[in-house]
MISESE-12541 format. One record per residue (C-alpha): residue in three letters; y, z, x. Coordinates in steps of 0.001 Angstrom, whole numbers, plus 500000, padded with zeros to 6 digits. Each point is the difference from the previous one (the first is absolute). Example, Ala and Ser with C-alpha at 12.3 -4.5 7.8 and 13.67 -1.06 7.14 Angstrom:
<vogus>
Ala495500507800512300Ser503440499340501370
</vogus>
This chain:
<vogus>
Met499997499991499996Arg502382500804502846Ser499636496513501458Lys501356498561496733Ser503100502206499655Pro502246498066502476Phe499273496803498124Ala500723501697496698Leu503284501312501377Ile501010496524501099Ile499257498646496529Phe501970502862498453Phe503103499466502135Leu499775496241499529Cys500017500503496232Val502986502344500270Phe501844497454502164Leu499308497156497548Phe501137502192497116Leu503296500821501741Val500560496352500862Ser499274499058496393Cys502469502613498722Ser502624498795502447Ala499494496406498869Gln500308501079496396Gln503270501803500779Thr501474496868501559Lys498668497563497434Trp502738498057498288Leu499820500548496231Gly502154497079498897Ser499131496469498972Ile500805496443501054Glu499700497064497633Glu501419496528499584Val502071499414496877Glu501252496443499368Gly499915499221503712Ile501767503225501047Ile498242502809501873Val500663503299498182Val499431503165502029Gln499815503056497726Asn500378503278501886Pro499204503557498916Ser502575502767500206Glu498322501563503063Pro499761498322503440Met496818499376501977Tyr500838502218502962Asp501696503264500866Glu503443500052501606Asp498680500650503539Val498738496401500481Phe503584498939500848Thr501913501609502877Leu503350499467501710Glu500811500969503589Glu503664499832501069Asp500538497952503193Leu503741499242499904Ser503123501782498741Met503535498607500362Glu502934502165498958Ser503150498490498504Arg502212501851502504Gly500169499486503739Arg500097502660502734Glu503757500344499741Gly499868500465496235Glu501200496465499166Phe498361498133497145Ile497636497210500987Phe499468499266496324Gln501284501659496841Tyr498458499004496663Thr496950497766500299Pro498196498817496855Asn497611497674501812Leu498516498778503273Val497684497240501241Val497756499541503029Asp499391496721501877Asn496841498776501725Asp501054501710503257Glu500347503258498054Asn503771500092500439Ile501585501993497144Tyr503053498651498109Val501811502752498115Leu502428498919497294Asp503017502368499882Thr501696499529496632Ala502810502495500672Ala501123498326503240Ala498954496476498899Gln498030499308503159Ile496468499505501321Ile498673502219502792Val497074498758502071Phe497530502255501837Asp496980499041502082Lys496536501349499195Tyr500628503051502168Gly503130500939498026Asp502514498925502644Leu503217498448498682Leu500207496283500748Arg503145498855498146Lys502197500202496942Phe501632497050498291Trp502493498957497347Lys502524502021498132Lys501558500692496616Gly502070497178498514Gln500062497034497658Gly499847497074502383Pro496995497973501170Gly497457502243501691Glu501788503185498915Met498443502469497590Gly501425501661496893His497249502190498551Pro496648498878501415Leu496990501423498157Asp496882498116501092Ile498688498502503208Gln496980497790500661Ile498432498165502933Tyr500230496298499115Lys497330497646501412Asp499458502382502944Lys503201498879501731Glu502974500881497765Leu501451502920498085Leu500867499680496315Val502581502500498655Ser500876500331496310Asp503661500987499468Leu500686501544496597Thr503812499904499901Gln500383496534501559Gln497144498653497884Arg498270497997502672Leu497116499840502426Asp500949500007503683Phe497651498629502682Tyr500144501103503638Ser497915499354503093Leu497980502954501267Glu502584500291502786Gly502834500370497481Glu501531496500499831Phe501271499114496526Leu498254496830498773Arg500878499325496330Asp500452501543496577Ile498999499167496401Ser501887501151496913Thr498255502117497341His503107500146497779Glu498275498363497005Met497230502628500097Pro501661503402499406His498575502959501852Phe497669497787502022Arg497799502584501659Arg497039500772502186Pro499191496547501360Val496486499931501472Val498987497118502276Asp496564498345500293Ser498593498244503073Glu501301496592498832Gly503600501220499687Asn499994500260496212Ile502076502834498538Ile498891502179497089Ala502852501958498403Gly501233501485496734Phe503360499698498240Trp501720500528496629Asn500162497144497530Tyr502892500469497496Gly498964497447497393Asp499474500393496284Glu498278503272500819Phe500158502273503039Arg497007499224502237Tyr498793500806503460Glu498265497079501727Leu497770499637503026Lys499902496581501650Lys498593498253503029Phe502501497860501948Asn499712497728503016Gly502000500628503160Asn503083498291498520Leu499801502291496949Asp498884497194497680Pro497709501402497276Val496284499338500472Asn498654501847496981Leu500754502833497616Ile497625502905500598Ala501120502414497271Ser502823500487497495Gln500466503392498410Arg502354500893497187Thr501682503287500869Val501831502645498046Thr503782499930500135Gln500905503685499837Pro502177500990502974Gly498204501848502759Ile500420503491501326Gln499753500406503754Gly496604501422500880Ala498537499206496597Phe500594496242499772Glu496453498689500454Thr498536502810497913Gln502239499073497080Arg499096496328500086Ala496540499761501555Thr500275496215499667Asn500793498963503561Leu497675497915502099Val498628500811503462Trp498326497628502426Asp498721499338503508Val498245497243501956Thr496650500455501746Ala499091498732503457Asn498333496928498428Asp503088499201497879Asp498696501337496689Ile502832501298497800Val499332503422498514Trp502217501218497154Gly500097502496497143Ile502180501632497309Phe500870503687500172Arg498877500938496527Lys496350498747500254Tyr497422500747502661Glu499170496318500406Ile500419498023503213Phe499917496193500026Val498960497898503009Leu501097496368500385Asn498680497729502721Ser502357498013502248Asn500037497181497417Gly501352502331497329Lys496774500246498004Leu499028503358498506Val496619500851501546Lys499597503750499560Lys501117502926497872Ile499540503580501217Val499982502699497311Lys499613503774500333Asp499345502661497373His503204502029500023Glu501540502813498029Gly503736500151500713Arg501673503173501150Arg501799501560497025Ile503814500237499978Gly501111503411498787Lys503324501843500113Lys499399501104503600Glu499369496431501136Ile503048498695498109Asp502235502642501584Glu498710499011503452Leu500583496294499294Leu503549500619498786Gly500778502136503083Gly502701502000498264Gln501498497052498166Thr500785500316496321Ala497718497847497878Pro501988497585497781Ser498983499559496378Tyr498525496522500575Leu497579501202502690Lys496392499796498882Phe496967500961502057Pro496420498921499313Glu497255502570499519Ser498580499411503481Phe500967498567503354Pro499262496343500802Ser496586499267501522Phe501367499563503514Ile503201499689502024Arg499279497368502651Phe497240498636502222Thr499388498376503350Cys497133498025501592Asp498605500709503454Glu498584497406502404Glu496468500305498614Gly501141499344496446Arg499838503616498890Leu502504500887497307Phe501912503313500201Ile501481500845496581Gln502474502877499780Thr499614501968496757Tyr502106502729498389Glu497389502620500880Lys500949502344502833Ser498144502211502438Glu501798503342499841Glu497991501313502952Ala500964497127502323Asp503446499406498438Ala499064496345499713Asp499460497183497520Tyr496539498819499066Tyr499004496403500667Asp497009498333498384Val498296497739502543Phe497989496926498997Asp497948497861502391Ala500413496232500340Glu497498499473497213Gly502035502162497625Lys497814503103499953Tyr501694503421499809Ile498789501637503196Val502135503070500720Arg503114501947499076Val502191501112502901Ala503110502162500268Leu502882498481502009Lys503311501730500644Tyr501935496816500560Arg499793496445498694Pro497911497498502026Leu502237497162501200Val498031497885502469Trp496298499712500878Lys499499498327503371Asn497103500040502486Asn498411503075498376Arg503326501813500088Leu502176501250497144Tyr503812500033500346Thr502208502149497809Phe503230501997499815Glu500019503771499859Glu502629502723500232Asp500463502664502644Glu500925503638499244Glu503691499067499785Gly499407497163497548Tyr500472497158502506Gln497696496983499871Val497191499537502522Val497874496870500495Lys496331500994500223Arg496919498020500972Tyr496468501172499311Lys496592498843501136Val497870499319496924Ser496270500919499914Trp497411499462497316Asn496662501823499775Ile498218497772497487
</vogus>
């Protein structure tokens, strides 16, 4: 009998191991569905993700403060940045109307252009993009135009956006097409998302959304309306877009054809008196102001290099003092929910670039190494 006990123990531990592996597989099994409906792939996701939060980690590897050693400002208010193929970082400074360029080690390379109304000068720049890997595209809100510069800072040309009010958030694909949104004041007030070529000639209409007309309150604008559109472009030039009020994401291929819809079971965060007071921030609510019963499904999203979709929701992590992001893989499956303190701006070479604030409230450019354990 003794001669058989080691063999029996091996069988026992093997069974335990297979059981644990089976349980682990069950825990990470995706519980959604994928089906084709009238030629469109529909990915239906459950409310819970496949994995726990610890499958995604960030490790800081660069921090650039807005002030120099002598206390002078290198940059002031920066809503956006971009990174080129050499990992040089181009920071758009809206307050000073200039672009500040750093190398991948965080050393200052140059600054260029200044505030003004003439060719190559900036009024109130809001967005910046790398255009065809060799130019910078800057969207100027007050001057209603797109300005193009070389990566070295030489002004090249501009294109007017005057006929498209509040032309915003242009995103560029690999062919130099521009995807952007703007207001259309026609018979009814609409927000439209279009694809343009490099000369800003329309290629196709992606979405047109009728929006409510009640005036906005600072801090509560999107919550009141919940009808705005958000969008991004993947590394293979797919256009990804959605509407705040529904947890539905639409994917168009580079030819403008709808090929996929990503849906997630979602119960919106309720809007109570406490939430309304926070949104108003001490402002007095006018009589016309109406809030829905719950927050919109999401705020914004961004795509990383692998086609993963990071969707910022209105849920917050009180422990981490951060916002929750639902993360979907390139197929559209809901894989994990992560807490991020600051909005992701650029994904490049397995790095994440963002803006944060120091203890005194000044902006800091941060870069993180991104790791996945799935």
